[in-house]
C-alpha positions in Angstrom: 3.4 16.2 -2.6 1.0 14.5 -4.9 -2.2 12.4 -4.8 -2.7 8.9 -5.8 -4.9 6.0 -4.9 -5.1 2.2 -5.0 -7.5 2.6 -8.0 -9.1 -0.9 -8.0 -11.3 0.3 -5.3 -13.0 2.6 -7.9 -13.6 -0.4 -10.2 -12.1 -3.4 -11.9 -11.5 -2.2 -15.4 -8.5 -0.1 -16.0 -10.7 2.4 -17.9 -12.8 2.8 -14.9 -9.8 3.4 -12.6 -8.5 6.0 -15.0 -11.7 7.8 -15.3 -11.9 8.1 -11.5 -8.6 9.7 -11.2 -9.3 12.0 -14.2 -12.3 13.1 -12.4 -10.2 13.9 -9.4 -7.8 15.8 -11.3 -5.0 13.3 -10.4 -2.3 12.1 -12.8 -1.1 9.1 -10.8 -2.5 5.8 -9.9 -1.3 3.1 -7.6 -2.2 -0.1 -9.4 -3.0 -3.3 -7.6 -5.6 -5.3 -9.6 -6.9 -5.1 -13.1 -10.1 -7.3 -13.6 -9.3 -9.0 -10.4 -5.7 -9.9 -11.1 -2.7 -8.3 -9.6 -0.7 -6.2 -12.0 2.5 -8.2 -11.3 0.7 -11.3 -12.4 -1.2 -10.2 -15.5 -0.4 -12.1 -18.7 1.8 -10.0 -20.9 -1.0 -9.0 -23.4 -3.2 -7.7 -20.7 -0.2 -5.8 -19.2 0.3 -4.2 -22.5 -3.3 -3.0 -22.6 -3.1 -1.5 -19.2 0.3 0.1 -20.0 -1.3 1.5 -23.1 -4.4 2.8 -21.5 -2.5 4.5 -18.7 0.2 6.2 -20.8 -2.4 7.3 -23.5 -4.4 9.0 -20.6 -1.1 11.0 -19.8 -1.0 9.2 -16.4 1.8 7.5 -14.4 2.0 4.8 -11.8 3.1 5.8 -8.3 3.4 2.5 -6.9 2.9 -1.4 -7.8 0.7 -2.7 -4.9 1.8 -6.2 -5.1 1.1 -9.3 -3.2 4.8 -9.7 -2.3 4.8 -11.2 1.2 1.2 -10.1 2.0 -1.6 -11.3 4.0 -2.1 -14.3 1.7 1.5 -15.5 1.8 2.3 -16.8 5.3 5.9 -17.3 6.5 5.7 -20.9 5.7 4.8 -20.4 2.0 7.5 -21.3 -0.8 9.9 -18.1 -0.6 10.3 -18.7 -4.5 6.9 -17.4 -5.0 7.9 -13.8 -3.9 11.2 -14.1 -5.7 9.6 -14.9 -9.0 6.6 -12.2 -8.4 9.5 -9.5 -7.8 11.6 -10.7 -10.6 8.7 -10.2 -13.1 7.6 -7.1 -11.6 10.9 -5.2 -11.8 10.9 -4.8 -15.7 7.2 -3.9 -15.7 8.1 -1.1 -13.1 10.9 0.1 -15.3 8.5 0.3 -18.2 6.2 2.5 -16.1 9.0 4.5 -14.6 7.7 3.4 -11.2 10.1 3.5 -8.2 8.1 1.8 -5.3 6.5 -1.6 -5.0 4.4 -2.3 -1.9 5.3 -5.3 0.2 4.7 -6.8 3.4 6.7 -9.2 5.7 4.8 -12.5 6.0 2.1 -13.3 8.5 2.7 -16.3 10.8 1.1 -19.5 9.7 -2.2 -19.8 11.6 -2.3 -23.6 11.2 1.4 -24.1 11.7 2.6 -21.3 13.4 6.5 -20.8 13.8 8.0 -19.7 17.1 8.4 -15.8 17.4 12.0 -16.1 17.0 11.9 -18.5 14.0 9.1 -16.1 12.4 11.4 -13.0 13.0 14.5 -14.8 11.6 12.8 -16.3 8.5 11.1 -13.0 7.8 14.4 -11.0 8.0 16.0 -13.6 5.9 13.4 -13.6 3.1 13.3 -9.7 3.1 17.1 -9.5 2.7 16.8 -11.5 -0.4 14.0 -9.4 -1.9 15.8 -6.4 -0.8 19.0 -7.4 -2.7 17.0 -8.0 -5.7 15.4 -4.6 -5.4 18.9 -3.0 -5.1 20.0 -4.8 -8.3 16.9 -3.8 -10.0 17.0 -0.1 -9.1 13.6 -0.1 -7.3 12.4 0.2 -3.8 10.4 -2.2 -1.5 8.0 -0.1 0.3 7.1 -2.2 3.5 3.5 -1.6 4.7 2.6 -1.6 8.4 0.3 -4.5 7.8 0.1 -8.2 7.9 3.5 -9.5 8.6 6.2 -9.8 11.2 7.4 -6.2 10.6 4.0 -4.8 10.8 3.4 -6.3 14.5 4.7 -2.9 15.9 6.8 0.1 15.0 9.7 -1.5 16.9 9.5 -4.5 14.6 9.4 -2.3 11.6 12.5 -0.6 12.7 14.3 -3.9 13.4 13.3 -5.3 10.0 14.8 -2.2 8.2 18.0 -2.3 10.6 18.6 -5.9 10.1 18.1 -5.8 6.3 20.1 -2.7 6.1 19.3 -1.7 2.6 18.5 1.6 0.8 16.0 -0.5 -1.2 13.8 -1.2 1.8 11.7 1.7 3.2 8.2 2.2 4.9 5.0 2.9 3.3 2.7 4.0 6.3 -0.9 3.3 6.2 -2.8 5.5 8.7 -5.7 3.2 9.2 -3.9 -0.1 9.8 -2.8 0.6 13.4 -6.6 0.9 14.2 -7.1 -2.7 12.8 -4.0 -4.0 14.8 -5.0 -2.4 18.1 -1.8 0.1 17.8 -1.9 3.9 18.5 -1.5 5.4 14.9 0.4 8.6 16.1 2.9 6.7 18.2 3.7 4.3 15.4 4.0 7.0 12.8 6.5 8.9 15.1 8.8 5.9 15.5 8.8 5.1 11.7 8.7 8.8 10.3 12.4 8.9 9.1 11.9 5.8 6.9 8.5 6.9 5.3 8.7 7.4 1.6 5.0 6.8 0.7 1.7 7.0 2.6 -1.6 5.1 2.3 -4.6 7.0 3.5 -7.3 4.8 5.2 -9.2 5.5 8.4 -11.4 3.4 10.7 -12.8 2.9 14.2 -13.1 -0.3 15.9 -16.5 -1.2 17.5 -17.0 -4.4 19.5 -13.9 -5.8 17.7 -15.0 -5.0 14.4 -13.4 -2.5 12.1 -15.6 0.2 10.6 -13.9 2.1 7.8 -14.6 5.8 7.6 -13.8 8.8 5.5 -10.2 10.1 6.3 -10.3 12.1 9.3 -13.4 10.6 10.7 -11.9 7.5 12.5 -9.0 6.8 14.9 -6.1 6.8 12.5 -4.9 10.4 13.5 -5.1 11.3 9.7 -5.2 15.0 10.2 -2.3 15.1 12.7 -0.1 12.7 10.7 -0.8 14.3 7.4 -0.2 17.7 9.0 3.0 16.6 10.5 4.3 15.1 7.3 3.7 18.3 5.4 5.2 20.5 8.2 8.4 18.3 8.1 9.0 18.4 4.4 7.3 15.2 3.1 7.0 15.5 -0.6 5.8 12.0 -1.5 2.4 10.6 -2.4 -0.8 10.5 -0.5 -2.6 7.3 -1.8 -6.1 6.6 -0.9 -7.3 3.1 0.0 -11.0 3.8 1.2 -12.2 0.3 2.0 -15.7 2.0 2.2 -17.3 -0.1 -0.7 -14.4 -2.6 -1.3 -12.2 -4.4 1.1 -10.0 -6.6 -1.3 -8.3 -8.7 1.3 -11.6 -9.9 2.7 -13.3 -10.3 -0.5 -16.0 -7.9 0.7 -17.2 -5.6 -2.2 -20.3 -4.0 -3.2 -21.8 -5.2 -6.6 -23.1 -1.7 -7.2 -20.5 -0.4 -9.6 -21.8 3.2 -9.2 -21.5 3.0 -5.5 -17.9 1.7 -5.7 -16.9 4.5 -8.3 -18.6 7.4 -6.2 -17.3 6.2 -2.8 -13.8 6.2 -4.4 -14.1 9.8 -5.8 -15.8 11.2 -2.8 -13.0 9.9 -0.7 -10.4 11.6 -2.9 -12.2 14.9 -2.7 -12.3 14.5 1.2 -8.5 13.9 1.2 -7.9 16.9 -0.9 -9.9 19.2 1.3 -8.2 17.6 4.4 -4.9 18.2 3.0 -5.7 21.9 2.1 -7.0 22.4 5.7 -3.8 21.1 7.5 -1.0 22.2 5.1 1.4 24.9 6.4 0.2 28.2 5.1 
């Protein structure tokens, strides 16, 4: 088992992201955005800078937190966008020695929605294409229980993986997302447990229909119970924090106080380490 985190929630610059992980004593980062640009879309010279900074710090990248099939790319978007994105990401993953790339499975188009069947069929068709690319590239698509057809329910997630039928499509389970989508985190987790290869740690409560993000273990994401069960059943992958306390990337909500951003991230990391220590089998 190891700790990591979606490090742009500590700060935009790669140097700040590295510093936060060093302070926590962690040697892995989950990279999403650097200076506001997703890692898969950075120009080559900027990617080279990120690669150099991370490797010179003696760190590795646990996951590429990509935009492939995510909340900003509805099922009606041009499928070639994600094909190109993944094609460009694979050699960068090889360079870092990174196995996982986080993906979703296409939200429906809110302005021009497809029927439930057409949405399902098209999401599966597109994910088959991406999974074959991942197989050929020797990497794994980690499908998050988030925005997209496969994230609507644990059953949908299992159908998606079953229909795609690829060793290159697995699950990254986010403990906080079920709260956002009105699901039971523990029930969802139990149904997808066998395919979980990576875990995002987030927690939240919903008050009057509004998400309120909390420190891990303080919300309704069943974080303690899920982490304890994972460790008791042999999970040896990553626990990657996505605090959402001072920065919520997908909504554009982020504090302008860089010290608050950094401190909330490192505080969250310490809280997770304490939680893991409390629930791990003795």
